[in-house]
C-alpha positions in Angstrom: 146.1 157.4 -172.9 147.4 160.9 -172.2 150.9 161.6 -173.6 152.8 164.1 -171.6 156.4 165.0 -172.5 158.0 165.1 -169.1 160.3 168.0 -169.8 157.4 170.2 -170.8 155.3 169.7 -167.6 155.1 173.0 -165.7 156.5 175.0 -168.6 153.5 177.1 -169.5 151.5 179.9 -167.9 148.0 180.8 -168.6 146.8 184.4 -168.5 143.1 184.2 -168.8 140.9 185.7 -166.1 138.1 183.9 -164.2 135.1 185.1 -162.3 136.1 184.8 -158.7 134.3 187.3 -156.5 135.6 188.5 -153.1 133.5 189.0 -150.0 133.0 192.4 -148.5 135.7 191.8 -145.9 139.0 190.2 -145.9 139.4 186.9 -144.0 142.9 187.8 -142.9 141.9 188.2 -139.2 144.7 187.1 -137.0 147.3 187.1 -139.7 150.2 189.1 -138.4 153.0 190.1 -140.7 155.5 193.0 -141.0 155.0 192.7 -144.8 151.6 193.1 -146.3 151.0 189.9 -148.3 149.1 191.9 -151.0 152.2 194.1 -151.8 152.9 194.0 -155.5 149.6 192.5 -156.5 147.1 194.1 -158.9 143.6 194.8 -157.8 142.2 191.6 -159.3 144.9 189.5 -157.5 144.0 191.2 -154.3 140.4 190.1 -154.7 141.5 186.5 -155.3 143.7 186.7 -152.2 140.8 188.0 -150.1 138.6 185.1 -151.2 141.3 182.6 -150.3 142.2 184.2 -146.9 138.5 184.3 -146.0 137.9 180.7 -147.0 141.1 179.6 -145.1 140.0 181.3 -141.9 136.4 180.2 -141.9 136.5 176.7 -143.4 140.0 175.3 -143.0 141.7 176.6 -139.9 139.0 175.6 -137.4 139.2 172.0 -138.7 142.9 171.6 -139.4 143.8 169.8 -136.1 140.9 167.4 -136.4 141.7 166.5 -140.0 145.3 165.8 -138.9 144.5 163.8 -135.8 141.8 161.7 -137.5 143.5 161.5 -140.9 140.5 162.9 -142.6 140.3 163.7 -146.3 138.0 166.8 -146.2 135.9 166.2 -149.3 133.1 168.6 -148.4 135.4 171.5 -147.7 137.4 171.0 -150.8 134.3 171.0 -152.9 133.3 174.3 -151.3 136.8 175.5 -152.4 136.0 174.3 -155.9 132.8 176.4 -155.9 135.1 179.5 -155.6 137.1 178.3 -158.6 139.9 176.6 -156.7 139.5 173.2 -158.3 141.0 174.2 -161.6 142.7 177.5 -161.0 144.9 177.5 -164.1 142.8 175.2 -166.3 141.1 176.7 -169.3 137.6 178.1 -168.9 136.0 176.1 -171.7 136.2 173.0 -169.5 135.2 174.7 -166.2 138.6 176.1 -165.1 139.2 179.6 -163.7 141.8 180.3 -166.4 144.1 182.2 -164.1 147.9 182.5 -164.3 150.5 180.7 -162.2 151.2 183.9 -160.3 147.5 184.2 -159.4 147.6 180.5 -158.4 150.6 181.1 -156.1 148.8 183.9 -154.4 145.7 181.8 -153.8 147.6 178.8 -152.5 149.7 180.9 -150.1 146.5 182.3 -148.6 144.8 178.9 -148.4 147.9 177.5 -146.6 147.2 179.8 -143.7 144.2 177.6 -143.0 145.7 174.2 -143.5 149.0 173.6 -145.3 148.5 169.8 -145.9 145.0 170.3 -147.4 146.3 173.1 -149.6 149.2 170.9 -150.7 146.7 168.3 -151.9 144.6 171.0 -153.7 147.7 172.1 -155.5 148.4 168.5 -156.6 144.8 168.2 -157.8 145.1 171.4 -159.8 148.3 170.2 -161.4 146.7 167.0 -162.5 143.8 168.9 -164.0 146.2 171.2 -165.8 148.2 168.3 -167.2 145.0 166.8 -168.8 143.9 170.2 -170.0 147.3 171.0 -171.5 148.4 167.7 -173.0 145.2 165.7 -173.4 143.0 165.4 -176.5 139.8 167.4 -176.8 137.8 164.3 -175.8 140.0 163.8 -172.8 139.8 167.5 -171.8 136.0 167.6 -171.9 135.6 164.2 -170.2 138.0 164.6 -167.3 138.4 168.3 -166.6 134.9 169.5 -165.8 134.3 167.1 -162.8 137.9 167.8 -161.6 137.3 171.6 -161.6 134.2 171.1 -159.5 136.0 168.5 -157.4 133.1 166.2 -158.0 136.1 163.9 -158.7 139.5 164.1 -157.2 142.9 163.6 -158.8 146.2 162.3 -157.6 149.7 162.4 -159.1 151.7 159.2 -159.1 155.5 159.6 -159.5 157.4 158.4 -156.4 158.5 154.8 -156.5 160.1 152.5 -153.8 163.4 152.1 -155.6 163.8 155.5 -157.2 162.0 158.0 -155.0 160.9 161.1 -157.0 163.8 160.7 -159.6 161.6 160.6 -162.7 164.4 159.6 -165.0 164.9 156.4 -163.0 161.3 155.2 -162.6 160.5 151.6 -163.4 156.7 151.6 -163.7 156.0 150.6 -167.3 153.1 150.7 -169.7 153.2 148.2 -172.6 150.8 148.3 -175.6 148.6 145.2 -175.9 146.2 145.6 -178.8 144.0 148.6 -178.2 145.0 149.2 -174.6 148.0 149.4 -172.3 149.1 147.2 -169.5 150.5 149.2 -166.6 152.9 147.4 -164.3 154.6 148.8 -161.2 154.1 150.3 -157.8 154.2 153.9 -156.4 155.4 154.6 -152.8 153.5 157.7 -151.9 150.4 159.1 -153.4 148.7 162.2 -151.9 145.0 161.3 -151.8 145.7 157.7 -152.6 142.7 155.5 -152.3 140.4 158.6 -152.1 141.0 160.0 -155.5 138.9 159.1 -158.6 141.6 159.8 -161.2 145.3 158.9 -161.0 147.8 160.7 -163.3 150.5 158.1 -163.5 154.0 158.7 -164.7 155.4 155.6 -166.4 157.9 154.3 -168.9 156.8 153.7 -172.4 160.2 154.2 -174.1 163.9 153.9 -173.4 165.8 155.0 -170.3 165.9 158.6 -169.2 163.2 161.3 -169.0 162.3 161.2 -172.7 161.1 157.6 -172.4 158.4 158.7 -169.9 154.7 159.2 -170.6 151.7 159.8 -168.5 148.6 157.6 -168.3 145.3 158.6 -166.7 144.0 155.6 -164.6 140.4 155.8 -163.3 139.4 154.5 -159.9 138.0 151.0 -160.2 140.3 150.0 -163.0 141.0 146.2 -162.8 144.4 145.6 -161.0 144.5 149.0 -159.3 145.0 148.5 -155.6 146.2 150.3 -152.5 148.2 149.3 -149.5 147.7 150.6 -146.0 148.5 154.3 -145.3 152.2 154.7 -145.0 153.9 156.5 -142.2 157.4 156.7 -143.7 157.6 160.5 -143.2 156.8 160.1 -139.5 159.2 157.1 -139.2 162.1 159.0 -140.9 161.5 162.0 -138.7 161.6 159.9 -135.6 164.8 158.3 -136.8 166.4 161.7 -137.3 165.2 162.8 -133.9 166.7 159.9 -132.0 169.9 160.2 -133.9 170.2 163.8 -132.8 169.4 162.8 -129.2 172.1 160.1 -129.1 174.7 162.3 -130.7 173.9 165.0 -128.1 174.2 162.5 -125.3 177.6 161.3 -126.5 179.0 164.8 -126.9 177.9 165.7 -123.4 179.5 162.5 -121.9 182.7 163.1 -123.8 182.9 166.6 -122.5 182.1 165.4 -119.0 185.1 163.0 -119.1 187.4 165.8 -120.4 186.3 168.1 -117.6 186.7 165.4 -115.0 190.2 164.7 -116.3 191.1 168.4 -116.4 192.2 168.1 -120.0 193.3 171.2 -121.9 190.5 170.8 -124.4 187.8 170.6 -121.7 186.5 174.2 -122.2 186.2 173.8 -126.0 184.6 170.3 -125.7 182.1 171.5 -123.1 181.3 174.5 -125.2 180.7 172.3 -128.2 178.5 170.0 -126.2 176.4 172.8 -124.8 176.0 174.4 -128.2 175.2 171.2 -130.0 173.0 169.5 -127.4 170.8 172.6 -126.7 170.3 173.4 -130.4 169.6 169.8 -131.3 167.3 169.1 -128.4 165.3 172.2 -129.1 165.0 171.1 -132.7 163.8 167.6 -131.5 161.1 169.2 -129.3 160.1 171.6 -132.0 159.7 168.7 -134.4 157.7 166.7 -131.8 155.3 169.6 -131.4 154.9 169.8 -135.1 154.0 166.1 -135.3 151.3 166.6 -132.7 149.6 169.2 -134.9 147.5 171.9 -133.3 147.2 169.8 -130.1 150.9 170.2 -129.5 150.4 173.9 -128.7 147.9 173.2 -125.9 149.0 173.1 -122.3 147.3 169.7 -121.9 150.1 168.4 -124.1 153.5 168.1 -122.4 155.5 168.6 -125.6 154.9 172.4 -125.7 156.6 172.7 -122.2 159.5 170.6 -123.3 159.9 172.9 -126.3 159.8 176.0 -124.1 162.1 174.6 -121.5 164.7 173.4 -124.0 164.7 176.8 -125.8 165.8 178.7 -122.7 168.8 176.5 -122.4 170.2 178.0 -125.6 170.5 181.2 -123.5 171.1 180.1 -119.9 174.6 179.2 -118.5 176.3 181.1 -121.4 174.3 181.7 -124.6 175.2 179.6 -127.6 176.7 182.7 -129.2 179.2 182.8 -126.3 179.8 179.1 -126.8 180.7 179.8 -130.5 183.2 182.4 -129.3 184.8 180.0 -126.9 185.0 177.3 -129.6 186.5 179.6 -132.3 188.9 181.1 -129.7 190.2 177.6 -129.0 190.7 176.9 -132.7 192.5 180.2 -133.3 194.8 179.6 -130.4 195.8 176.3 -131.9 
C-alpha cells in the first residue's frame, strides 16, 4: 500500500537535470505566435522545448484526428515519447526518471500539446502517478513500479472522480479496509483517463475519518481480482450537447419574444430585438464552434458542413448592426429608464 497525504500531493519541485538531447532543428514548423514560446527560458529548457516541439510535429499532430475519431490509445507513440525522457519527467533519476523540475515539465507539456492536447493530458497524468509513487512510496515500491512507468512499458492512471462526489476529494466514498495482511478496496470511479488500458491505477480512497486527512492512496495493478471496467463513458459529450441545445432553445425563445414585441409595436421592441440579436448570434456561434471542436480535425475540412455553419454564424455577429452596436442600444434603453 502506498500512503500519500492528500494535502502534500503536488507540493514539491525537483531540480535535478536529465539527459535529454535536442535534434539539430526545432520542430516548431507552422507554429505562429506573436510571443516566442522560448522567452524567459534558459538554454537547457530551450533544448527540452525543441525536443518536445519536434516530437509533437512529427509523431503526434499527423495522427491526432485519427486517434480522436477511432478512440485510439497511442501506445507506440507514447513509448517513443518515453524514450526521450517524457515518461517520468520529474521522477528521480535512480529509478529511471529524467529528474527535471516542474517548470521544465510545464515547458515540455506545452510543446507536446501542440501535437495532440488529449494525448499530452494523459501523459501528464501518467507522469503524476509515477511522481506520486516516487515521492511517497517505499524504496521497494519506487524500484518496483517507477522504472517500467518511466519507459512507459507500463501505463498508469489516476483514480479520483466518483459518481456521487465528482472530483471533490474530501467527499469521496471509495474505501480501503484492512483485512489481515491486505486491504479490501470497495467503490467505483466515474472517469479514469486510460481506464482499461493502464497497467497501474493510483486510487484515492478513504482509510480514515471524513475530510481530506482521512484519504490515502493505493496502487492497484491490472488484473487484480475484483477490478473491472464499464463501457467507455461519453458524459463529457452528453453534457456539452445538453449545454448546446439549451443555448439554442434560449436563443429561439428570445427571438420569438422580440418578434412579438416588434409586431405589437411595443416601446421595448428595440431593446428586446437588440438583446435577441446579440444573444442569439453569440450563442449560436458558440454552439457551432463547439460542434466543430467535437468533430476534431475533420471539422475543419470542407467535406464537413459544421465548418461552414461556424463561418456563416460568425458573420451574423457583424451584419445588420454589429453586436457592439446592439450593446449600445441595450445600454441606452436602460439608461433612459
